[in-house]
C-alpha positions in Angstrom: -10.2 71.6 -25.0 -6.5 70.4 -23.9 -6.2 67.6 -21.8 -6.2 69.2 -18.1 -4.3 67.7 -15.1 -6.2 67.2 -11.7 -4.3 70.3 -9.8 -3.0 73.8 -10.9 -2.4 76.6 -8.9 -3.0 80.3 -10.1 -2.6 84.3 -9.8 -4.6 86.7 -10.0 -3.6 90.2 -10.7 -5.4 92.2 -13.3 -3.1 94.1 -16.3 -3.0 97.5 -14.9 -1.5 96.5 -11.5 1.4 95.5 -13.0 4.6 97.1 -12.5 8.2 96.3 -14.7 10.6 98.7 -15.7 9.0 99.3 -18.9 5.4 100.2 -17.8 4.5 103.5 -18.7 1.7 104.9 -15.9 -0.3 101.4 -15.5 0.4 98.0 -16.2 0.8 97.0 -19.7 0.2 93.5 -22.1 3.6 93.1 -22.7 4.5 93.2 -18.9 2.3 90.0 -18.6 6.1 88.3 -20.1 7.4 89.6 -17.0 4.5 88.4 -14.9 5.1 84.9 -16.6 8.7 84.8 -16.0 7.6 85.4 -12.1 4.9 82.7 -12.0 7.5 80.1 -14.2 9.9 80.2 -11.2 7.3 80.8 -8.2 5.7 77.0 -9.4 2.6 78.8 -10.8 0.5 77.3 -13.5 -2.4 79.7 -14.4 -2.6 83.2 -14.9 -6.4 85.1 -14.4 -6.6 88.7 -15.3 -10.0 91.3 -15.6 -11.4 91.6 -18.2 -9.6 94.1 -20.7 -11.9 95.6 -22.8 -12.0 99.0 -24.2 -13.8 101.1 -20.9 -13.4 104.5 -22.0 -13.8 106.9 -19.4 -15.1 104.5 -17.0 -12.4 102.4 -14.7 -14.6 99.3 -14.1 -13.5 96.6 -16.5 -17.1 95.6 -16.4 -18.1 98.4 -18.1 -17.2 97.9 -21.5 -17.7 100.2 -24.9 -17.5 97.0 -26.7 -17.5 93.4 -26.5 -14.2 92.9 -29.1 -11.8 96.4 -28.8 -9.0 96.2 -26.2 -8.2 99.1 -23.7 -5.8 101.6 -24.8 -4.7 102.1 -21.8 -3.2 98.7 -21.6 -0.8 99.9 -24.7 3.3 99.9 -24.8 3.8 103.3 -26.6 7.7 102.4 -27.1 6.7 98.9 -29.1 4.8 101.0 -31.5 6.2 101.6 -34.8 7.0 105.5 -35.4 7.2 106.2 -31.2 11.0 106.8 -31.3 10.2 110.3 -32.9 8.1 110.8 -29.3 10.1 109.6 -27.0 10.6 112.4 -24.4 7.0 112.4 -24.3 7.1 108.6 -23.5 9.5 109.3 -20.6 8.0 112.3 -19.5 4.7 110.3 -18.8 6.8 107.4 -17.6 8.3 109.5 -14.5 5.0 111.3 -13.8 3.5 108.4 -12.8 6.0 105.9 -12.0 5.9 106.3 -8.1 2.1 106.5 -7.6 0.8 103.6 -5.0 -2.3 103.3 -7.2 -2.2 104.5 -11.7 -4.6 107.8 -12.4 -6.9 106.2 -14.7 -8.6 109.0 -16.9 -5.0 110.8 -17.0 -3.1 107.7 -17.8 -5.6 107.1 -20.7 -5.9 110.6 -22.0 -1.9 111.0 -22.1 -1.6 107.9 -23.5 -3.9 108.5 -26.5 -2.7 111.7 -27.2 0.5 111.0 -27.5 -0.8 107.7 -29.6 -2.3 110.5 -32.0 0.9 112.0 -32.4 2.6 108.8 -33.9 -0.2 108.2 -36.1 -0.3 111.5 -37.6 3.4 111.9 -38.0 3.5 108.4 -39.8 -0.1 108.5 -41.4 1.0 107.9 -44.6 2.9 105.3 -44.1 0.1 103.7 -41.9 -2.3 104.3 -44.9 -0.8 102.2 -46.9 0.4 99.2 -44.3 -0.7 96.0 -45.7 -0.5 94.3 -42.7 -3.1 96.9 -41.0 -5.2 96.6 -44.2 -5.5 92.6 -44.0 -5.7 93.0 -40.0 -8.8 95.2 -41.0 -10.8 93.0 -43.2 -10.1 90.0 -41.2 -11.6 91.8 -37.9 -14.6 93.5 -39.3 -16.3 94.7 -35.7 -13.5 97.2 -36.0 -14.9 99.3 -38.7 -18.1 99.5 -36.6 -15.7 100.2 -33.4 -14.1 102.7 -35.6 -17.1 104.8 -36.5 -18.4 104.7 -32.9 -15.2 106.1 -31.8 -15.3 109.2 -33.9 -19.0 109.7 -32.7 -17.6 109.5 -29.2 -14.9 111.8 -29.6 -17.0 114.4 -31.4 -19.4 114.7 -28.8 -17.0 114.8 -26.4 -17.3 110.8 -24.8 -20.9 111.2 -24.2 -23.1 108.4 -24.0 -24.8 107.5 -27.9 -27.9 108.1 -26.5 -27.0 112.1 -26.1 -26.1 112.2 -29.4 -28.3 113.6 -32.2 -31.4 111.9 -33.0 -29.9 110.9 -36.4 -26.9 109.7 -34.9 -28.5 107.8 -32.3 -29.7 105.3 -35.1 -28.3 103.9 -38.0 -28.1 100.9 -40.3 -25.0 98.5 -40.2 -24.8 99.9 -44.1 -25.1 103.8 -42.9 -21.9 102.5 -40.6 -20.2 100.9 -43.2 -20.9 103.9 -45.5 -19.6 106.2 -42.7 -16.3 104.0 -42.4 -15.9 104.3 -46.3 -16.2 107.7 -46.0 -12.9 110.0 -47.1 -13.7 112.7 -44.8 -13.2 110.4 -41.5 -10.9 107.7 -43.3 -8.1 109.4 -40.6 -10.3 109.3 -37.3 -11.7 105.9 -38.2 -8.0 104.5 -39.2 -6.9 106.1 -35.6 -9.1 104.0 -34.1 -8.2 101.1 -36.4 -4.6 101.5 -36.0 -4.7 101.2 -32.3 -6.3 98.2 -31.9 -4.1 96.4 -34.4 -1.5 97.4 -32.6 -3.2 96.4 -29.1 -3.9 93.1 -30.5 -0.2 92.5 -32.1 1.2 92.8 -28.3 -1.5 91.2 -26.7 -0.7 88.2 -28.9 3.1 88.5 -28.1 2.1 88.3 -24.2 0.3 85.7 -25.0 2.2 83.2 -26.8 5.2 84.1 -24.7 2.7 82.8 -21.6 1.9 79.7 -23.7 5.7 78.7 -24.5 6.0 78.8 -20.4 3.6 76.2 -20.1 1.2 78.2 -18.2 -3.0 79.3 -19.3 -3.9 82.0 -18.9 -7.5 82.9 -18.2 -9.2 85.5 -19.3 -12.9 87.7 -18.1 -16.0 87.6 -20.4 -18.3 89.4 -18.4 -22.0 88.4 -19.6 -23.4 91.8 -20.1 -22.7 94.8 -22.3 -22.8 98.5 -21.2 -25.8 101.0 -22.3 -23.1 102.6 -23.9 -21.9 101.0 -26.3 -20.6 100.4 -29.7 -22.5 96.9 -29.6 -25.6 98.2 -28.0 -25.8 101.1 -30.6 -24.7 98.8 -33.6 -26.7 95.9 -33.2 -29.8 97.2 -31.1 -31.8 94.0 -32.3 -29.6 92.1 -29.7 -30.7 93.9 -26.7 -33.8 94.8 -24.8 -33.2 98.5 -24.6 -36.8 98.4 -22.4 -35.1 96.3 -19.7 -32.3 96.5 -17.5 -30.4 93.6 -15.4 -29.9 93.6 -11.5 -30.6 91.2 -8.9 -33.5 90.7 -7.0 -33.8 92.4 -3.2 -31.5 90.5 -0.3 -30.1 91.1 3.4 -27.6 94.0 1.8 -29.3 95.5 -0.9 -33.2 95.6 0.4 -33.8 97.4 -3.1 -32.4 95.2 -5.2 -29.7 96.1 -7.6 -30.1 97.1 -11.4 -26.7 97.3 -12.9 -27.6 99.5 -15.5 -27.5 96.8 -18.5 -29.7 96.2 -21.2 -30.6 91.9 -21.4 -30.0 89.9 -24.1 -32.3 89.4 -26.9 -31.8 86.1 -27.0 -34.6 85.4 -29.2 -32.6 87.8 -32.1 -29.6 86.1 -31.3 -30.7 82.7 -31.8 -32.1 83.5 -35.1 -28.7 84.5 -36.3 -27.2 81.2 -34.9 -25.4 83.4 -31.5 -22.9 84.7 -34.1 -22.7 87.8 -32.1 -21.4 85.4 -29.3 -19.8 83.2 -30.9 -17.0 85.5 -32.4 -16.5 87.3 -29.4 -15.6 84.1 -28.0 -13.4 83.2 -30.5 -11.8 86.7 -30.5 -10.8 86.2 -27.0 -9.6 82.7 -27.7 -6.5 84.0 -29.6 -5.4 85.1 -26.4 -6.6 82.7 -23.5 -6.4 78.8 -23.2 -9.5 79.4 -20.0 -12.3 81.9 -19.3 -14.3 83.0 -16.6 -18.0 83.3 -17.4 -19.1 86.3 -15.2 -22.5 86.4 -13.5 -23.3 82.5 -15.7 -26.5 82.9 -13.6 -27.7 85.5 -16.3 -27.7 82.5 -18.8 -30.1 80.3 -17.0 -32.6 83.4 -15.5 -31.4 87.1 -15.4 -33.5 89.8 -13.2 -35.0 92.3 -15.9 -36.0 95.5 -14.9 -38.1 98.1 -16.4 -35.7 100.9 -17.9 -37.8 103.5 -16.4 -36.7 102.1 -12.6 -33.7 103.0 -10.4 -33.9 100.2 -8.2 -34.0 95.9 -8.8 -37.2 95.7 -6.6 -40.1 95.6 -9.0 -37.7 93.3 -11.1 -38.4 89.6 -12.3 -36.3 86.9 -13.7 -36.6 86.3 -17.3 -37.4 84.1 -18.8 -40.4 82.7 -16.2 -43.4 80.8 -16.4 -46.2 83.9 -16.2 -48.9 84.2 -14.3 -52.0 84.9 -16.3 -55.0 87.1 -15.9 -57.2 83.9 -16.4 -55.5 82.0 -13.5 -56.2 85.0 -11.5 -60.1 85.5 -12.2 -61.3 82.0 -12.0 -59.8 82.0 -8.8 -61.4 85.3 -7.7 -58.8 87.7 -8.5 -60.6 89.9 -11.1 -61.7 93.3 -11.4 -61.2 95.2 -8.6 -59.7 92.5 -6.8 -57.3 91.8 -9.8 -56.1 95.6 -9.7 -55.6 95.7 -6.2 -52.9 92.7 -6.1 -51.2 94.4 -9.1 -51.2 98.2 -8.7 -50.1 100.6 -6.2 -52.5 102.0 -4.3 -51.5 105.2 -2.2 -53.2 106.5 0.9 -53.3 109.9 0.6 -52.1 109.6 4.5 -48.7 108.3 3.5 -47.9 111.4 1.6 -49.7 113.9 4.5 -47.2 112.1 7.3 -44.5 113.4 5.1 -45.8 117.0 4.8 -46.1 117.0 8.7 -49.8 116.4 8.8 -50.8 118.9 5.7 -53.3 117.3 4.0 -54.3 119.7 1.4 -50.7 119.6 0.5 -50.7 116.0 0.0 -53.7 116.1 -2.0 -51.9 119.3 -4.1 -49.5 116.8 -4.7 -50.6 113.5 -5.2 -52.9 115.4 -8.3 -49.7 115.8 -10.2 -48.9 112.2 -10.3 -52.1 110.4 -9.1 -56.2 110.3 -9.9 -58.4 109.7 -6.9 -60.1 106.4 -6.5 -63.9 106.8 -6.3 -63.4 109.9 -4.2 -61.8 107.7 -2.0 -58.7 108.3 0.5 -56.3 106.3 -2.2 -55.0 106.6 -5.6 -53.7 105.0 -8.2 -50.6 106.2 -10.2 -51.2 107.9 -13.6 -50.2 106.2 -16.9 -47.5 108.7 -17.4 -46.0 107.5 -14.4 -44.1 104.3 -15.8 -41.5 103.6 -12.6 -39.4 105.8 -10.4 -37.6 107.6 -12.7 -40.8 109.8 -14.1 -41.4 110.1 -9.9 -38.1 111.5 -9.2 -38.7 113.4 -12.6 -41.2 115.8 -11.3 -40.7 118.8 -9.1 -42.2 117.5 -5.8 -40.3 117.7 -2.7 -37.9 115.4 -2.0 -39.5 113.6 0.9 -43.0 112.8 -1.3 -40.8 112.0 -3.8 -39.1 108.8 -2.0 -42.4 108.2 -0.2 -44.4 107.7 -3.6 -41.2 106.0 -4.9 -41.9 103.5 -2.0 -45.8 103.2 -3.0 -44.5 102.4 -6.5 -43.3 99.4 -5.0 -45.6 98.4 -2.7 -47.1 95.9 -4.9 -47.7 91.6 -4.7 -47.8 91.2 -8.2 -46.3 93.5 -11.5 -47.9 93.3 -15.0 -45.5 92.4 -17.4 -47.9 92.5 -20.5 -51.6 92.5 -21.1 -53.4 90.2 -19.1 -49.8 88.8 -18.1 -48.4 89.0 -14.5 -45.5 88.3 -12.2 -44.8 88.0 -8.2 -43.0 90.8 -6.7 -39.6 89.2 -5.0 -40.5 90.4 -1.7 -44.7 90.2 -2.3 -44.8 89.3 1.2 -43.7 92.5 2.4 -46.8 94.3 0.2 -49.6 95.5 2.1 -51.8 93.7 -0.7 -51.0 90.5 0.5 -51.2 91.2 4.0 -54.5 92.1 3.6 -55.6 89.2 2.1 -57.8 86.2 3.8 -55.7 83.5 4.8 -57.3 81.5 1.9 -56.8 84.1 -0.6 -53.2 83.9 0.5 -53.0 80.0 -0.2 -54.5 80.1 -3.0 -52.2 82.8 -4.8 -49.1 81.2 -2.8 -49.7 77.8 -4.8 -50.3 79.7 -8.0 -46.7 81.4 -6.9 -44.9 78.3 -5.9 -46.3 77.0 -9.4 -44.9 79.3 -11.8 -41.8 79.1 -9.4 -41.6 75.3 -10.5 -41.7 75.8 -14.1 -39.8 78.2 -14.2 -36.7 76.7 -13.0 -36.9 74.1 -15.9 -37.3 77.1 -18.4 -34.0 78.4 -16.7 -32.3 74.9 -16.7 -33.6 74.6 -20.3 -32.1 77.9 -21.8 -29.1 77.5 -20.2 -28.1 74.1 -21.5 -29.1 75.6 -25.2 -27.0 78.8 -24.4 -24.0 77.8 -22.6 -24.0 74.5 -25.2 -23.5 77.0 -27.6 -20.6 79.1 -26.1 -18.6 76.2 -24.7 -18.4 74.3 -27.6 -17.5 76.9 -30.3 -14.1 77.6 -28.8 -11.2 74.9 -27.1 -10.8 77.5 -23.6 -11.9 75.6 -20.5 -14.6 77.3 -19.4 -14.8 78.3 -15.5 -17.5 80.1 -13.9 -18.6 82.7 -11.4 -21.6 80.7 -10.2 -21.6 83.2 -6.6 -25.2 83.9 -4.7 -28.3 82.3 -4.2 -28.8 79.4 -7.2 -31.0 77.8 -9.1 -31.5 74.1 -8.4 -30.6 73.4 -11.7 -27.3 75.0 -11.8 -24.7 72.8 -10.2 -26.0 70.2 -12.4 -25.9 72.0 -15.9 -22.4 73.2 -15.3 -21.5 69.5 -14.2 -22.8 68.3 -17.7 -21.3 71.2 -19.2 -17.7 70.3 -17.9 -17.7 74.0 -16.9 -15.8 74.7 -13.9 -17.6 76.4 -10.6 -16.1 79.0 -8.2 -15.3 78.4 -4.5 -14.7 81.5 -2.6 -13.2 80.3 0.9 -15.1 82.9 3.2 -18.7 81.9 1.3 -18.1 78.4 1.0 -20.4 77.8 3.5 -24.0 75.3 3.8 -26.0 78.5 4.9 -29.2 76.3 4.9 -27.8 73.9 7.6 -27.9 74.4 11.6 -24.9 75.6 12.5 -24.4 76.7 8.5 -21.0 74.5 8.5 -18.1 74.8 6.4 -17.7 72.5 3.3 -15.1 70.4 3.6 -12.1 71.4 0.8 -11.4 67.9 0.4 -15.1 67.5 -0.4 -14.7 70.5 -3.6 -15.7 68.5 -6.9 -12.7 68.7 -8.8 -14.7 70.9 -11.9 -13.9 74.0 -9.4 -11.7 76.9 -8.7 -11.2 77.6 -5.4 -10.0 81.2 -4.5 -9.6 82.8 -0.9 -10.7 86.2 -2.1 -11.8 88.1 -5.4 -11.8 91.6 -6.9 -15.0 92.5 -5.0 -13.7 91.6 -1.4 -11.3 92.4 1.4 -7.6 90.6 0.7 -7.0 87.4 3.4 -5.2 89.8 5.2 -8.0 92.0 6.1 -10.7 88.7 5.9 -8.4 87.7 8.8 -8.0 91.4 11.0 -10.7 93.1 10.4 -14.1 90.9 9.2 -13.2 87.3 11.8 -11.5 85.5 9.5 -9.3 84.6 12.1 -11.4 82.8 14.2 -13.3 81.3 10.7 -10.1 80.1 9.4 -8.9 78.7 12.8 -11.9 77.3 13.5 -12.7 74.7 11.1 -9.0 74.2 10.0 -6.3 75.1 12.4 -4.8 72.4 15.2 -4.7 73.2 18.7 -0.8 74.7 18.3 -1.6 76.3 15.1 -4.5 78.6 17.1 -1.9 79.1 19.8 0.7 80.5 17.5 -1.1 81.9 14.7 -3.6 84.0 17.6 -2.7 87.5 16.4 -2.1 90.0 13.6 -2.4 88.6 10.1 2.0 87.9 9.7 3.3 85.1 6.7 3.1 82.6 8.8 -0.8 83.1 9.2 -0.2 83.0 5.3 1.5 80.3 4.9 -0.8 78.3 6.7 -3.8 79.4 5.1 -2.8 79.2 1.3 -1.3 76.0 2.1 -4.3 74.4 3.8 -6.1 76.3 0.6 -4.0 74.7 -2.0 -5.2 70.9 -0.6 -8.8 71.2 -1.7 -10.0 69.0 -4.3 -10.8 72.1 -6.9 -8.9 71.1 -10.0 -7.5 75.2 -10.0 -6.8 76.9 -6.6 -6.4 81.1 -8.2 -4.9 83.4 -5.2 -4.8 87.1 -5.7 -1.5 88.4 -5.8 -1.8 90.8 -2.7 -2.2 87.2 -0.7 0.5 86.1 -2.3 3.1 89.2 -1.6 1.8 88.3 2.2 3.9 85.6 2.3 7.0 87.8 3.3 7.7 90.2 5.6 8.0 93.0 3.4 4.8 94.4 2.0 3.2 95.1 5.1 3.8 98.7 5.4 0.5 98.6 3.0 -2.7 98.7 5.1 -4.7 95.8 3.6 -7.7 98.6 2.4 -4.9 99.5 0.1 -4.8 96.7 -1.9 -8.4 96.0 -2.8 -9.1 96.6 -6.2 -12.6 97.5 -5.8 -15.3 98.4 -3.1 -18.6 97.4 -4.4 -21.3 100.5 -4.2 -18.8 103.3 -4.0 -17.9 105.1 -7.2 -14.6 106.9 -7.0 -11.0 107.0 -8.4 -10.0 104.0 -6.0 -11.1 101.1 -7.4 -10.2 99.3 -10.7 -6.6 101.8 -9.9 -4.7 99.0 -7.8 -0.6 98.5 -8.6 1.7 96.0 -7.3 4.3 97.5 -4.4 7.6 96.4 -6.5 8.6 95.6 -10.1 8.3 92.2 -11.5 11.5 92.2 -12.0 12.3 92.9 -8.4 9.6 90.3 -7.1 10.9 87.7 -9.3 14.5 87.7 -8.4 13.2 87.6 -4.7 14.0 84.2 -3.5 12.5 84.2 -0.4 9.0 85.3 -2.0 9.5 82.5 -5.2 10.5 80.0 -2.6 7.3 80.5 -0.2 4.9 80.5 -3.0 6.5 77.3 -4.7 5.9 75.5 -1.1 2.4 76.3 -0.6 1.6 75.3 -3.9 4.3 72.3 -3.8 1.6 69.7 -4.2 0.0 71.6 -7.7 3.5 71.9 -8.9 
């Protein structure tokens, strides 16, 4: 790891957001060179980008098709050998999309791939015998698996591999390599490999240029892989296909979240000496000097959810200390009592109520998915119902499905495997819990709390092992996304492993103390990154104008004079005050989104703060992940008012 200064200034911007006179449809890897020029004159010493792996038809950079392959949308077509014969196509693409406020992800991706196919086919004899390409493929064996996978994706119209013919869903590594060597598929295989080769050349060129400027390039490594990914298809032993990752219920998401990503099989990864993870990070280190570990909490424990559930409500932390049937039996919970606290019991009346009191219709509906309990007005789900997906796949009326899903989630314990249980996150809301005596509640609470304490130790042990392996296999500077309700062991582990934590200004409060006071910026640990916003939040301007940020910021850091002068809409003076204040944090890295830096001058206030958002969590649309900066980087670099303003706010970090 390079020797670090105490203070760095940074800019955060997705590659796709960049504009230059050469970019075509969206930001490209080679545009990072122009960004480095802008940073150099602005006193910025670090560039942070979002993940840049291939995500196929999905615009989210956190839905990668491959842990290794780069995204074709970031290729500069003009820089590809043989592109001169298709100059007209490239100019047409550029003209079509250059003026767009946000980029058209799917259209640009499709048109770039179309032009790449033309270049490839025109130059195929030369490409096929290119010694440099041949050597690159040999040095990057992952590309063979990716190329075969992409060949299947093309033949199946980009459908998930789980929708392919059964014979193509489960292939051994040997069978995949045989398909790579199949002469009938040589052209298709080589097409994907050739694209990756060119992407690597261009990204490497940009990364080298940035390093020569003395600027750190910081990448983003998502912890999870998409279910529909080359890696989940080619290396199934590294993933738990029966479980999905997510997060537990909270005030914003009362049912929790299910992200749909398969969780890792750490046991199998360990047996291979974590080679897949090590190779992933070594590949990233070709470009980056620092990296962001997305959702670092997942290395301590992941919120594991049954593949049969839609929500995260019935999930549990993995690993965790289980509650055994023997322990429960010793405290009086056996037989019917154990079933009562671990299996949903559906009252007939619950379904009857959503059917306007029609008892017989309720019984008819329940008979399809449940069995009556000893002639009572209580029902147990049939063995064929293994989760919310099974409930919603029935032909029952929607109100009944919704109520049955509520009943499915109404439990105190969830069975993990025979004789082993874990408490539901919101177990105190279950009817089973509320039916217990105070003595029974105390008994169960003691067991649950004891297992929670033991689980903390398991999480710490796992994180020290996993993060220790991952941070020691390259020289990249590790930075963690450690937001949210973290176990007590997290700060100590990150500190011991010299991993920088994350401090987001608007959330940087002691939420458990009376009055929820702000943490003082000068008391931040040096081993941290401070930022006013992230890709999932509003910009500083949006926070100030629309979300109470002005009162928060001025109340904490403003002098009486500043409170008077800045008590209005966000403006360049307010931007300078906030960013200058932030720059004095004790954190080693102060990283600001490019949108918030542009607000230091009045030129770009015609855009609303909502226009400048990168992502709005919980929504799926063409807006998310398609932000582009409002001017070419060449113009921004020559804007002395802007570059001087940035230098002034970061002057103590230059």
